[in-house]
C-alpha positions as CSV (number, residue, x, y, z in Angstrom):
1,M,68.6,49.2,105.4
2,T,69.0,47.2,108.6
3,V,72.7,48.3,108.8
4,T,71.6,52.0,108.5
5,L,69.0,51.6,111.2
6,G,71.4,49.8,113.4
7,Q,73.9,52.6,112.9
8,A,71.3,55.2,113.8
9,V,70.3,53.4,117.0
10,S,73.9,52.9,118.0
11,Y,74.6,56.6,117.4
12,C,71.5,57.6,119.5
13,L,72.6,55.4,122.4
14,K,76.1,56.9,122.4
15,Q,74.5,60.4,122.5
16,W,71.9,59.5,125.1
17,P,73.5,61.4,128.1
18,K,73.6,64.6,125.9
19,L,70.0,64.0,124.7
20,I,68.5,63.8,128.2
21,R,70.6,66.6,129.7
22,Y,67.8,69.1,129.5
23,V,65.6,66.9,131.7
24,E,68.2,67.0,134.5
25,D,68.6,70.8,134.5
26,G,65.3,72.8,134.5
27,H,67.1,75.8,133.0
28,L,67.9,74.0,129.7
29,E,65.4,73.8,126.8
30,I,64.9,70.8,124.6
31,D,65.8,72.7,121.5
32,N,67.5,75.9,120.4
33,N,64.5,77.5,118.7
34,R,64.7,80.6,121.0
35,C,68.3,81.2,119.9
36,E,67.4,80.7,116.2
37,R,64.5,83.1,116.5
38,S,66.8,85.7,118.0
39,L,69.2,85.3,115.1
40,K,66.6,85.3,112.3
41,P,66.3,89.1,111.9
42,F,70.0,89.4,111.4
43,V,70.2,86.6,108.9
44,I,67.3,88.0,106.9
45,G,68.7,91.6,106.9
46,R,72.4,90.8,106.4
47,K,72.4,92.5,103.0
48,N,71.2,95.6,104.6
49,W,74.2,95.8,106.8
50,L,76.8,96.4,104.1
51,F,78.1,99.3,106.2
52,A,79.9,96.8,108.3
53,N,82.6,96.4,105.6
54,T,85.4,97.1,108.1
55,P,86.3,95.1,111.3
56,R,85.4,98.1,113.4
57,G,81.9,98.4,111.8
58,A,81.4,94.6,112.2
59,R,82.4,94.8,115.9
60,A,80.2,97.8,116.5
61,S,77.2,95.9,114.9
62,A,77.9,92.8,117.0
63,V,78.1,94.7,120.2
64,T,74.9,96.5,119.5
65,Y,73.0,93.4,118.5
66,S,74.3,91.6,121.6
67,I,73.1,94.4,123.8
68,V,69.7,94.5,122.1
69,E,69.1,90.7,122.2
70,T,70.3,90.4,125.8
71,A,67.9,93.2,126.8
72,K,65.1,91.3,125.1
73,E,65.9,88.1,126.9
74,N,65.9,89.9,130.2
75,G,62.5,91.4,129.7
76,L,63.6,94.9,128.8
77,N,62.4,97.3,126.2
78,P,65.6,97.6,124.0
79,T,65.0,101.2,122.9
80,A,64.4,102.4,126.4
81,Y,67.4,100.4,127.7
82,L,69.8,101.8,125.1
83,T,68.5,105.3,125.7
84,Y,69.1,104.8,129.4
85,L,72.6,103.7,128.8
86,F,73.4,106.4,126.3
87,E,72.2,109.1,128.6
88,R,74.2,107.9,131.6
89,M,77.4,106.3,130.3
90,P,79.1,109.6,129.2
91,N,79.0,110.8,132.8
92,M,80.2,107.5,134.3
93,D,83.4,107.1,136.3
94,L,85.2,104.4,134.2
95,K,87.4,103.5,137.1
96,D,84.4,102.4,139.2
97,E,83.9,98.8,138.1
98,T,80.8,98.3,140.3
99,A,79.0,101.1,138.4
100,F,78.7,98.8,135.4
101,E,76.9,96.1,137.4
102,A,74.0,98.5,138.1
103,W,73.4,98.9,134.3
104,L,73.5,95.3,133.3
105,P,70.2,94.0,131.8
106,W,69.5,91.7,134.7
107,S,70.2,94.3,137.4
108,E,67.4,94.9,139.9
109,G,68.4,98.6,140.0
110,L,67.2,99.5,136.6
111,P,64.2,101.8,136.5
112,E,60.8,100.3,136.0
113,G,60.2,102.2,132.7
114,I,62.8,100.1,131.0
115,R,61.1,96.8,131.8
116,A,58.9,95.6,129.0
117,R,55.2,95.1,129.8
118,K,54.0,91.5,129.6
């Protein structure tokens, strides 16, 4: 048992810079619980998404889930945000790269109705 404990302590000491990294940067969290909570609905419902039986279906699902979760993390109402995008994107000039920036979830230019109430 002493050997096992020694190995554990040795491993911990070798990982120490990684273990304390979150203390040095205030943006980092001590664990990945937020990320795991974001993924949980997809893990639970994966059998419900059998329609994604093609690469295109899987890609479409991944893009949609990414947009929804990014909207949530940026304090947006996902339904209102998607509605906003779907109503405006068909009329967008695809050659104007700066137009996309105004629609990103962290953009200050989004209407107030899209922001989730706290």
